[in-house]
Backbone of each chain as ProteinMPNN parsed JSONL, in Angstrom:
{"seq_chain_A": "DGDPANGKKLAQGSMCARCHGVDGNARSTSLHVVPLLAGQPAAYLIQEMKNYAEGTRVDSSKNGQMAKELRLLGEAEYADIAAYYESQKRY", "coords_chain_A": {"N_chain_A": [[6.847, 4.039, 19.882], [7.514, 1.25, 17.498], [9.507, -1.707, 17.752], [12.073, -2.315, 15.703], [13.882, -4.617, 15.645], [12.626, -6.661, 16.936], [10.486, -6.644, 15.247], [11.58, -7.669, 12.921], [12.104, -10.283, 13.572], [9.527, -11.172, 13.952], [8.391, -10.709, 11.431], [9.875, -12.435, 9.883], [9.389, -14.842, 11.122], [6.599, -15.128, 10.909], [4.179, -14.984, 8.236], [4.691, -12.74, 6.841], [7.246, -12.155, 5.595], [7.442, -14.203, 3.831], [5.748, -13.501, 1.589], [6.17, -10.799, 1.179], [8.789, -10.512, 1.184], [11.907, -10.622, 2.921], [13.117, -8.147, 3.357], [11.07, -6.388, 2.477], [11.023, -5.723, -0.196], [10.174, -7.4, -2.014], [9.317, -8.573, -5.351], [6.411, -8.361, -7.476], [4.741, -10.974, -9.33], [2.996, -12.088, -12.33], [1.299, -13.98, -11.225], [1.341, -13.43, -8.568], [0.642, -10.853, -6.758], [2.104, -8.258, -4.908], [2.364, -5.509, -2.693], [5.186, -3.281, -2.374], [6.886, -3.101, 0.668], [9.111, -1.995, 1.883], [10.336, 0.931, 3.491], [7.904, 2.142, 3.678], [5.62, 4.33, 5.476], [5.531, 3.76, 8.961], [3.137, 4.284, 10.379], [1.226, 4.121, 8.45], [1.434, 1.336, 7.787], [0.764, 0.095, 10.088], [-1.985, 0.999, 10.359], [-3.023, -0.362, 8.164], [-2.653, -3.035, 8.652], [-4.269, -3.32, 10.889], [-6.631, -2.869, 9.548], [-6.916, -5.047, 7.875], [-6.961, -7.138, 9.836], [-9.412, -6.439, 11.082], [-11.199, -6.598, 9.012], [-11.895, -4.527, 7.542], [-10.679, -3.974, 5.372], [-10.453, -5.592, 2.359], [-9.016, -8.829, 2.068], [-6.919, -9.862, -0.165], [-4.98, -11.822, -0.281], [-3.797, -15.184, -0.667], [-6.241, -17.47, 0.212], [-6.995, -15.738, 2.167], [-4.941, -15.591, 3.903], [-3.425, -13.633, 5.072], [-5.029, -11.898, 6.717], [-5.966, -13.774, 8.685], [-3.446, -14.462, 9.795], [-2.75, -12.027, 10.895], [-4.723, -11.564, 12.741], [-3.774, -13.165, 14.742], [-1.899, -11.705, 16.015], [-1.1, -8.727, 18.002], [-1.538, -5.102, 18.604], [0.911, -4.244, 19.524], [2.716, -5.946, 18.32], [2.142, -5.309, 15.67], [3.164, -2.669, 15.539], [5.896, -3.265, 15.968], [6.523, -4.857, 13.616], [5.905, -2.976, 11.654], [7.664, -0.877, 12.175], [9.92, -2.191, 11.532], [9.806, -2.792, 8.662], [9.471, -0.159, 7.772], [12.03, 0.736, 8.291], [13.456, -0.374, 6.321], [15.598, -0.236, 3.537], [14.598, 1.205, 0.237], [14.38, -0.304, -2.882]], "CA_chain_A": [[7.277, 3.446, 18.567], [7.735, -0.184, 17.52], [10.938, -2.23, 17.935], [12.361, -2.968, 14.416], [14.619, -5.832, 15.785], [11.52, -7.682, 17.246], [9.618, -6.646, 14.086], [12.234, -8.504, 12.045], [11.869, -11.668, 13.936], [8.04, -11.455, 13.816], [8.178, -10.771, 9.998], [10.416, -13.737, 9.435], [8.7, -16.055, 11.809], [5.235, -15.376, 10.413], [4.051, -15.162, 6.812], [5.029, -11.429, 6.129], [8.514, -12.276, 4.782], [7.227, -15.164, 2.664], [5.135, -12.748, 0.507], [6.67, -9.404, 1.017], [10.248, -10.518, 1.226], [12.564, -10.313, 4.256], [13.291, -6.646, 3.501], [9.993, -5.744, 2.024], [11.22, -5.347, -1.466], [9.849, -8.57, -3.017], [8.676, -7.997, -6.609], [5.31, -9.129, -7.844], [4.758, -11.645, -10.639], [1.671, -12.063, -12.818], [0.49, -14.79, -10.356], [1.427, -13.073, -7.163], [0.704, -9.339, -6.724], [2.324, -7.779, -3.56], [2.866, -4.175, -2.671], [6.569, -3.281, -1.794], [6.662, -2.478, 1.973], [10.2, -1.235, 2.372], [10.227, 2.317, 3.512], [6.469, 2.695, 3.889], [5.468, 4.829, 6.801], [4.908, 2.759, 9.986], [1.759, 4.585, 10.711], [0.393, 3.47, 7.277], [1.489, -0.076, 7.751], [-0.074, -0.307, 11.264], [-3.379, 1.162, 10.041], [-3.571, -1.372, 7.147], [-2.6, -4.368, 9.348], [-5.484, -3.323, 11.679], [-7.804, -2.979, 8.647], [-6.988, -6.378, 7.445], [-7.367, -7.953, 10.903], [-10.745, -6.081, 11.453], [-12.006, -6.88, 7.878], [-12.346, -3.218, 6.881], [-9.959, -3.951, 4.025], [-10.677, -6.999, 1.813], [-7.757, -9.574, 2.015], [-6.805, -10.565, -1.505], [-3.928, -12.844, -0.231], [-4.335, -16.55, -0.894], [-7.024, -18.03, 1.35], [-7.164, -14.817, 3.195], [-3.998, -15.965, 4.926], [-2.744, -12.539, 5.819], [-5.921, -11.483, 7.842], [-5.811, -14.768, 9.62], [-2.174, -14.411, 10.495], [-2.763, -10.801, 11.629], [-5.509, -11.683, 13.95], [-3.061, -13.874, 15.849], [-0.995, -10.729, 16.604], [-1.814, -7.612, 18.491], [-1.024, -3.878, 18.146], [2.316, -4.023, 19.806], [3.426, -6.539, 17.193], [2.006, -4.524, 14.407], [4.093, -1.566, 15.733], [7.187, -3.706, 15.725], [6.651, -5.211, 12.203], [5.799, -1.672, 10.92], [8.891, -0.147, 12.309], [11.069, -2.847, 10.928], [9.658, -2.542, 7.322], [9.745, 1.252, 7.573], [13.385, 1.002, 8.322], [14.234, -1.031, 5.229], [15.909, 0.58, 2.244], [13.757, 0.88, -0.81], [15.222, -0.264, -4.051]], "C_chain_A": [[7.631, 1.925, 18.604], [9.279, -0.519, 17.536], [11.288, -3.038, 16.628], [13.091, -4.425, 14.595], [13.54, -6.984, 16.05], [10.672, -7.826, 15.946], [10.151, -7.616, 12.955], [11.921, -9.933, 12.188], [10.397, -12.025, 13.718], [7.82, -11.728, 12.26], [8.621, -12.067, 9.44], [9.69, -14.94, 9.889], [7.28, -16.175, 11.299], [5.31, -15.304, 8.946], [4.589, -13.866, 6.107], [6.069, -11.634, 5.085], [8.261, -13.12, 3.534], [6.594, -14.545, 1.446], [5.855, -11.509, 0.133], [8.199, -9.373, 0.915], [10.839, -10.128, 2.663], [12.799, -8.779, 4.347], [12.214, -5.871, 2.869], [10.111, -5.151, 0.67], [10.856, -6.435, -2.432], [8.979, -8.009, -4.129], [7.448, -8.891, -6.806], [5.509, -9.965, -9.068], [3.303, -11.67, -11.086], [0.764, -12.921, -11.874], [0.344, -14.278, -8.895], [1.719, -11.586, -7.006], [0.954, -8.888, -5.253], [2.89, -6.396, -3.638], [4.38, -4.234, -1.93], [6.266, -2.5, -0.43], [7.867, -1.72, 2.467], [9.894, 0.243, 2.386], [8.82, 2.959, 3.6], [6.418, 3.267, 5.234], [4.85, 3.865, 7.853], [3.457, 2.978, 10.259], [0.811, 4.139, 9.701], [0.315, 2.032, 7.471], [0.677, -0.58, 9.019], [-1.564, -0.188, 10.946], [-3.909, 0.073, 9.117], [-3.554, -2.801, 7.749], [-3.893, -4.399, 10.246], [-6.663, -3.483, 10.705], [-7.987, -4.374, 8.157], [-7.542, -7.196, 8.562], [-8.818, -7.698, 11.244], [-11.671, -6.347, 10.219], [-12.454, -5.718, 7.21], [-11.518, -3.079, 5.548], [-10.084, -5.429, 3.565], [-9.219, -7.555, 1.717], [-7.707, -10.347, 0.709], [-5.677, -11.601, -1.377], [-4.617, -14.17, -0.277], [-4.969, -16.97, 0.33], [-7.108, -17.066, 2.445], [-6.148, -15.043, 4.419], [-3.507, -14.796, 5.739], [-3.738, -12.05, 7.059], [-5.903, -12.53, 8.946], [-4.55, -14.729, 10.551], [-2.176, -13.105, 11.384], [-3.59, -10.786, 12.848], [-4.905, -12.458, 15.139], [-2.145, -12.869, 16.63], [-1.774, -9.592, 17.14], [-1.05, -6.257, 18.067], [0.508, -3.671, 18.405], [3.215, -4.666, 18.744], [3.32, -5.823, 15.85], [3.011, -3.389, 14.458], [5.547, -1.983, 15.415], [7.501, -4.098, 14.242], [6.71, -3.853, 11.451], [7.06, -0.975, 10.931], [10.021, -0.826, 11.624], [10.92, -2.594, 9.358], [9.906, -1.078, 6.924], [11.188, 1.603, 7.42], [14.184, 0.466, 7.148], [14.42, -0.064, 4.08], [15.068, 0.236, 1.073], [14.718, 0.781, -2.094], [14.285, -0.999, -5.158]], "O_chain_A": [[8.005, 1.406, 19.656], [10.144, 0.337, 17.35], [10.902, -4.194, 16.453], [12.895, -5.307, 13.759], [13.583, -8.065, 15.464], [10.215, -8.912, 15.59], [9.403, -8.241, 12.205], [11.567, -10.676, 11.273], [10.106, -13.151, 13.315], [7.218, -12.716, 11.84], [7.927, -12.727, 8.667], [9.425, -15.893, 9.156], [6.776, -17.298, 11.261], [6.383, -15.53, 8.387], [4.903, -13.903, 4.918], [5.879, -11.362, 3.9], [8.73, -12.857, 2.427], [6.863, -15.007, 0.337], [6.113, -11.208, -1.033], [8.803, -8.346, 0.604], [10.23, -9.38, 3.426], [12.655, -8.225, 5.437], [12.42, -4.668, 2.709], [9.412, -4.189, 0.353], [11.23, -6.358, -3.602], [8.098, -7.168, -3.945], [7.437, -10.039, -6.361], [6.431, -9.667, -9.828], [2.431, -11.307, -10.298], [-0.42, -12.614, -11.74], [-0.575, -14.619, -8.15], [2.858, -11.131, -7.106], [0.083, -9.118, -4.414], [3.743, -6.091, -4.47], [4.677, -5.074, -1.079], [5.565, -1.489, -0.381], [7.736, -0.884, 3.361], [9.287, 0.775, 1.457], [8.66, 4.179, 3.591], [7.108, 2.765, 6.122], [3.8, 3.26, 7.634], [2.655, 2.049, 10.361], [-0.326, 3.797, 10.027], [-0.774, 1.473, 7.342], [-0.008, -1.6, 8.941], [-2.334, -1.113, 11.206], [-5.052, -0.367, 9.237], [-4.363, -3.65, 7.374], [-4.533, -5.448, 10.327], [-7.618, -4.186, 11.034], [-9.118, -4.844, 8.033], [-8.514, -7.918, 8.339], [-9.477, -8.643, 11.676], [-12.887, -6.315, 10.409], [-13.332, -5.81, 6.351], [-11.707, -2.15, 4.763], [-9.837, -6.359, 4.332], [-8.307, -6.824, 1.329], [-8.385, -11.359, 0.533], [-5.426, -12.258, -2.387], [-5.805, -14.305, 0.013], [-4.381, -16.876, 1.408], [-7.28, -17.474, 3.594], [-6.395, -14.78, 5.596], [-3.208, -14.923, 6.926], [-3.303, -11.85, 8.192], [-5.825, -12.139, 10.11], [-4.577, -14.912, 11.768], [-1.65, -13.121, 12.497], [-3.279, -10.137, 13.847], [-5.377, -12.439, 16.275], [-1.694, -13.155, 17.739], [-2.955, -9.438, 16.827], [-0.086, -6.288, 17.302], [1.233, -3.04, 17.636], [4.239, -4.13, 18.32], [4.253, -5.756, 15.05], [3.683, -3.163, 13.451], [6.308, -1.275, 14.756], [8.546, -3.747, 13.695], [7.612, -3.691, 10.628], [7.545, -0.51, 9.9], [10.973, -0.186, 11.177], [11.924, -2.186, 8.774], [10.48, -0.802, 5.87], [11.6, 2.49, 6.672], [15.365, 0.764, 6.969], [13.572, 0.755, 3.726], [14.804, -0.95, 0.874], [15.627, 1.579, -2.324], [14.692, -1.148, -6.31]]}, "seq_chain_B": "DGDPANGKKLAQGSMCARCHGVDGNARSTSLHVVPLLAGQPAAYLIQEMKNYAEGTRVDSSKNGQMAKELRLLGEAEYADIAAYYESQKRY", "coords_chain_B": {"N_chain_B": [[-2.059, -2.809, -21.133], [-1.579, 0.216, -19.077], [-1.463, 3.674, -19.996], [1.287, 5.555, -19.189], [1.664, 8.345, -19.658], [-0.752, 9.497, -20.003], [-1.703, 8.765, -17.562], [-0.172, 10.392, -15.827], [-1.186, 12.918, -16.411], [-3.86, 12.549, -15.563], [-3.403, 11.969, -12.684], [-2.223, 14.324, -11.882], [-4.253, 16.071, -12.452], [-6.339, 15.229, -10.972], [-7.025, 14.308, -7.528], [-4.935, 12.687, -6.773], [-2.087, 13.386, -6.997], [-2.042, 15.418, -5.064], [-2.18, 14.434, -2.469], [-0.363, 12.205, -2.73], [1.728, 13.107, -3.996], [3.415, 14.358, -6.958], [5.257, 12.578, -7.981], [4.824, 10.311, -6.523], [6.157, 9.994, -4.258], [5.618, 11.294, -1.981], [6.043, 12.18, 1.353], [4.884, 11.093, 4.541], [3.268, 12.9, 7.279], [2.897, 13.623, 10.719], [0.217, 14.26, 10.737], [-0.852, 13.583, 8.386], [-1.038, 10.805, 6.843], [0.252, 8.909, 4.285], [0.674, 6.34, 1.92], [3.683, 5.467, 0.121], [3.73, 5.643, -3.415], [5.307, 5.308, -5.538], [6.827, 3.327, -7.801], [5.306, 1.077, -7.069], [3.77, -2.106, -7.961], [1.757, -1.964, -10.794], [-0.394, -3.624, -11.036], [-1.154, -3.977, -8.467], [-1.748, -1.493, -7.602], [-4.055, -0.934, -9.262], [-5.818, -2.814, -8.404], [-6.187, -1.907, -5.717], [-7.335, 0.704, -6.173], [-9.729, 0.019, -7.279], [-10.783, -1.422, -5.055], [-10.989, 0.677, -3.226], [-12.968, 2.209, -4.651], [-15.112, 0.527, -4.812], [-15.669, 0.133, -2.189], [-14.708, -1.935, -0.699], [-12.5, -1.621, 0.596], [-11.625, 0.247, 3.378], [-11.828, 3.759, 3.263], [-9.51, 5.864, 4.364], [-8.963, 8.446, 3.877], [-9.181, 12.107, 3.957], [-12.418, 13.008, 4.579], [-13.249, 10.814, 3.105], [-12.408, 11.356, 0.481], [-10.877, 10.178, -1.412], [-12.077, 7.843, -2.356], [-14.468, 8.89, -3.462], [-13.37, 10.421, -5.479], [-12.264, 8.396, -7.095], [-14.41, 6.999, -7.85], [-15.385, 8.526, -9.845], [-13.795, 7.895, -11.985], [-12.755, 5.382, -14.386], [-11.957, 1.909, -15.17], [-10.026, 1.967, -17.177], [-8.822, 4.407, -16.686], [-7.699, 3.971, -14.202], [-5.827, 2.055, -14.924], [-4.006, 3.675, -16.364], [-3.223, 5.63, -14.485], [-2.039, 3.84, -12.612], [0.031, 2.76, -14.163], [1.573, 4.985, -14.52], [2.414, 5.75, -11.778], [3.726, 3.368, -11.192], [5.891, 3.501, -12.811], [7.453, 5.425, -11.743], [10.467, 6.604, -10.071], [11.75, 5.223, -7.077], [12.464, 6.821, -4.036]], "CA_chain_B": [[-1.305, -2.043, -20.114], [-1.985, 1.551, -18.924], [-0.563, 4.747, -20.471], [1.75, 6.41, -18.103], [1.578, 9.824, -19.902], [-2.196, 9.923, -19.695], [-1.806, 8.632, -16.091], [0.415, 11.572, -15.176], [-2.174, 14.071, -16.465], [-4.917, 12.2, -14.531], [-2.908, 12.035, -11.355], [-2.036, 15.708, -11.505], [-5.512, 16.747, -12.731], [-7.278, 14.851, -9.952], [-6.559, 14.526, -6.222], [-3.85, 11.763, -6.424], [-0.821, 14.066, -6.672], [-2.113, 16.368, -4.01], [-1.709, 13.703, -1.303], [0.729, 11.151, -2.928], [2.899, 13.738, -4.598], [3.286, 14.096, -8.4], [5.939, 11.279, -8.379], [4.463, 9.153, -5.7], [7.12, 9.806, -3.168], [5.289, 12.199, -0.867], [6.295, 11.62, 2.668], [3.825, 11.308, 5.581], [3.468, 13.693, 8.513], [1.981, 12.99, 11.881], [-1.268, 14.665, 10.505], [-1.217, 13.177, 7.012], [-0.35, 9.511, 6.598], [-0.049, 8.397, 3.032], [1.689, 5.277, 1.459], [4.548, 5.806, -1.052], [3.148, 4.85, -4.519], [6.354, 5.232, -6.6], [7.443, 1.876, -8.055], [4.424, -0.039, -6.67], [3.209, -2.772, -9.062], [0.503, -1.467, -11.32], [-1.552, -4.573, -10.738], [-1.587, -3.74, -7.04], [-2.449, -0.149, -7.618], [-5.349, -1.13, -9.878], [-6.58, -3.778, -7.488], [-6.629, -1.053, -4.594], [-8.255, 1.748, -6.682], [-11.052, -0.616, -7.338], [-11.273, -1.739, -3.736], [-11.637, 1.957, -2.648], [-14.139, 2.66, -5.429], [-16.187, -0.449, -4.569], [-15.891, 0.141, -0.778], [-14.092, -3.169, -0.05], [-11.347, -1.158, 1.458], [-12.041, 1.455, 3.971], [-11.05, 4.953, 2.77], [-9.243, 6.681, 5.513], [-8.513, 9.753, 3.547], [-9.978, 13.133, 4.613], [-13.881, 13.003, 4.085], [-13.436, 9.875, 2.067], [-12.294, 12.025, -0.697], [-10.261, 9.347, -2.42], [-13.142, 6.913, -2.941], [-15.329, 9.779, -4.289], [-12.68, 10.767, -6.759], [-12.045, 7.121, -7.83], [-15.758, 6.504, -8.505], [-15.613, 9.338, -11.106], [-12.89, 7.444, -13.03], [-13.041, 4.053, -14.691], [-10.79, 0.992, -15.016], [-8.985, 2.426, -18.119], [-8.065, 5.523, -16.065], [-7.011, 3.382, -13.159], [-4.634, 1.421, -15.509], [-3.134, 4.691, -16.802], [-2.616, 6.127, -13.256], [-1.155, 2.805, -11.994], [1.155, 2.609, -15.129], [2.331, 6.271, -14.231], [3.122, 5.615, -10.517], [4.718, 2.241, -11.147], [7.136, 3.958, -13.559], [8.216, 6.524, -11.04], [11.648, 6.139, -9.342], [11.503, 5.179, -5.656], [13.616, 7.318, -3.33]], "C_chain_B": [[-1.773, -0.558, -20.123], [-0.981, 2.446, -19.653], [-0.069, 5.808, -19.487], [1.573, 7.982, -18.366], [0.152, 10.315, -19.558], [-2.375, 9.801, -18.12], [-1.235, 9.743, -15.376], [-0.599, 12.689, -15.187], [-3.333, 13.762, -15.461], [-4.511, 12.383, -13.089], [-2.723, 13.472, -10.881], [-3.415, 16.471, -11.574], [-6.421, 16.492, -11.469], [-6.467, 14.886, -8.56], [-5.247, 13.67, -5.884], [-2.649, 12.538, -6.025], [-0.899, 15.027, -5.528], [-1.786, 15.69, -2.705], [-0.491, 12.789, -1.536], [1.892, 11.759, -3.568], [2.716, 13.38, -6.144], [4.107, 12.903, -8.722], [5.749, 10.1, -7.395], [5.316, 8.906, -4.574], [6.856, 10.741, -2.086], [5.461, 11.496, 0.484], [5.018, 11.955, 3.644], [4.217, 12.297, 6.589], [2.615, 13.022, 9.569], [0.423, 13.227, 11.524], [-1.846, 14.043, 9.175], [-0.492, 11.899, 6.712], [-0.703, 8.981, 5.211], [0.982, 7.398, 2.582], [2.45, 5.919, 0.28], [3.943, 4.994, -2.179], [4.194, 4.585, -5.532], [6.881, 3.805, -6.657], [6.502, 0.734, -7.625], [3.926, -0.765, -7.932], [1.856, -2.216, -9.523], [-0.685, -2.378, -11.065], [-2.145, -4.32, -9.39], [-2.303, -2.445, -6.995], [-3.858, -0.19, -8.153], [-6.316, -1.759, -8.935], [-7.078, -2.724, -6.266], [-7.484, 0.069, -4.955], [-9.673, 1.173, -6.752], [-11.618, -0.911, -6.069], [-11.891, -0.501, -3.022], [-12.978, 2.335, -3.368], [-15.335, 1.801, -4.946], [-16.418, -0.532, -2.948], [-15.464, -1.128, -0.061], [-12.909, -2.879, 0.739], [-11.709, 0.113, 2.072], [-11.118, 2.672, 3.516], [-10.817, 5.8, 3.944], [-8.796, 8.01, 5.185], [-9.545, 10.804, 3.966], [-11.361, 13.149, 3.901], [-14.047, 11.894, 2.98], [-13.259, 10.339, 0.624], [-11.7, 11.125, -1.839], [-11.252, 8.399, -3.093], [-14.08, 7.78, -3.871], [-14.685, 9.967, -5.552], [-12.514, 9.446, -7.594], [-13.358, 6.687, -8.545], [-16.055, 7.402, -9.644], [-14.758, 8.799, -12.216], [-13.298, 5.955, -13.308], [-11.728, 3.151, -14.714], [-9.687, 1.384, -16.021], [-8.059, 3.493, -17.493], [-7.138, 4.952, -14.886], [-5.704, 2.795, -13.724], [-3.589, 2.477, -15.81], [-2.474, 5.268, -15.487], [-1.663, 5.031, -12.581], [0.128, 2.711, -12.925], [2.147, 3.872, -14.733], [3.167, 6.032, -12.94], [4.033, 4.446, -10.51], [5.969, 2.646, -11.832], [7.952, 4.939, -12.789], [9.271, 5.832, -10.08], [11.343, 6.195, -7.818], [12.714, 5.873, -5.014], [13.132, 7.626, -1.831]], "O_chain_B": [[-2.329, -0.128, -21.133], [0.164, 2.065, -19.898], [-0.761, 6.724, -19.042], [1.372, 8.773, -17.444], [-0.072, 11.355, -18.94], [-3.071, 10.593, -17.484], [-1.767, 10.079, -14.318], [-0.864, 13.33, -14.169], [-3.71, 14.601, -14.644], [-5.295, 12.947, -12.326], [-2.991, 13.826, -9.733], [-3.649, 17.405, -10.807], [-7.133, 17.376, -10.992], [-5.37, 15.441, -8.496], [-4.579, 13.906, -4.877], [-2.186, 12.427, -4.89], [0.153, 15.437, -5.039], [-1.148, 16.32, -1.862], [0.327, 12.619, -0.632], [2.937, 11.126, -3.715], [2.074, 12.415, -6.559], [3.751, 12.197, -9.665], [6.426, 9.074, -7.459], [5.299, 7.84, -3.959], [7.756, 11.01, -1.29], [5.051, 10.351, 0.674], [4.295, 12.939, 3.491], [5.41, 12.541, 6.768], [1.822, 12.101, 9.376], [-0.467, 12.496, 11.959], [-3.048, 13.995, 8.914], [0.675, 11.974, 6.326], [-1.859, 8.631, 4.977], [2.156, 7.626, 2.872], [1.932, 6.776, -0.436], [3.655, 3.81, -1.999], [4.009, 3.69, -6.356], [7.308, 3.212, -5.666], [6.841, -0.438, -7.789], [3.67, -0.084, -8.925], [0.939, -2.031, -8.723], [-1.821, -1.932, -10.904], [-3.349, -4.408, -9.15], [-3.372, -2.333, -6.395], [-4.762, 0.429, -7.591], [-7.439, -1.307, -8.712], [-8.255, -2.733, -5.907], [-8.339, 0.436, -4.15], [-10.651, 1.791, -6.33], [-12.819, -0.716, -5.883], [-12.951, -0.514, -2.397], [-13.958, 2.721, -2.73], [-16.426, 2.32, -4.709], [-17.319, -1.244, -2.505], [-15.844, -1.347, 1.089], [-12.363, -3.721, 1.452], [-12.087, 1.038, 1.353], [-9.894, 2.586, 3.419], [-11.74, 6.399, 4.496], [-8.285, 8.718, 6.053], [-10.674, 10.446, 4.298], [-11.399, 13.301, 2.68], [-14.863, 12.028, 2.068], [-13.861, 9.806, -0.309], [-11.989, 11.304, -3.022], [-11.211, 8.213, -4.309], [-14.407, 7.345, -4.975], [-15.271, 9.739, -6.61], [-12.654, 9.528, -8.814], [-13.373, 6.117, -9.637], [-16.956, 7.07, -10.414], [-14.967, 9.212, -13.357], [-14.078, 5.368, -12.558], [-10.63, 3.572, -14.347], [-8.511, 1.152, -15.738], [-6.842, 3.534, -17.675], [-6.015, 5.402, -14.661], [-4.63, 2.972, -13.148], [-2.405, 2.251, -15.56], [-1.248, 5.367, -15.436], [-0.604, 5.375, -12.057], [1.228, 2.586, -12.386], [3.366, 3.718, -14.657], [4.397, 6.091, -12.956], [5.073, 4.512, -9.855], [7.043, 2.171, -11.465], [9.077, 5.246, -13.186], [9.066, 4.792, -9.454], [10.725, 7.154, -7.356], [13.854, 5.579, -5.373], [13.929, 8.067, -1.003]]}, "name": "protein", "num_of_chains": 2, "seq": "DGDPANGKKLAQGSMCARCHGVDGNARSTSLHVVPLLAGQPAAYLIQEMKNYAEGTRVDSSKNGQMAKELRLLGEAEYADIAAYYESQKRYDGDPANGKKLAQGSMCARCHGVDGNARSTSLHVVPLLAGQPAAYLIQEMKNYAEGTRVDSSKNGQMAKELRLLGEAEYADIAAYYESQKRY"}
């Protein structure tokens, strides 16, 4: 399993928190559509981070920033980030 | 905007509810990983249903059932299903 503490550092240090919010409950606006990540199953989040990095899921973030960012990280970091967002309360 | 009442009928009538739960809060198991849909922004849900139907997002559901199902529906139904799941309480 991933380490949520390291996941929090990674999420804040990289772009995740900027769009999804520090706790994964950032709301969308008409200009900026983002899914809520808080409480999502880690296995799902890992699967989708891989899909973005591998290009099997189209990256609709601005300038494809998310896929670029994710390609700089590896599976261990995905597991940590996923464990962190899974652990966040949904509201 | 979509019609949540019709969206509920569509979600229950088709496969959505079977994997994601009637209210979009179905939990994953080790054999069955599904994202929580309740409360997700409708714009995001519509975008992803289109991606699945168009194949720009890999469909990791059993036998690609989700993409097949979505290709039978159109954008008006996506908007209704999305409005329904967006309106569901997250827990």
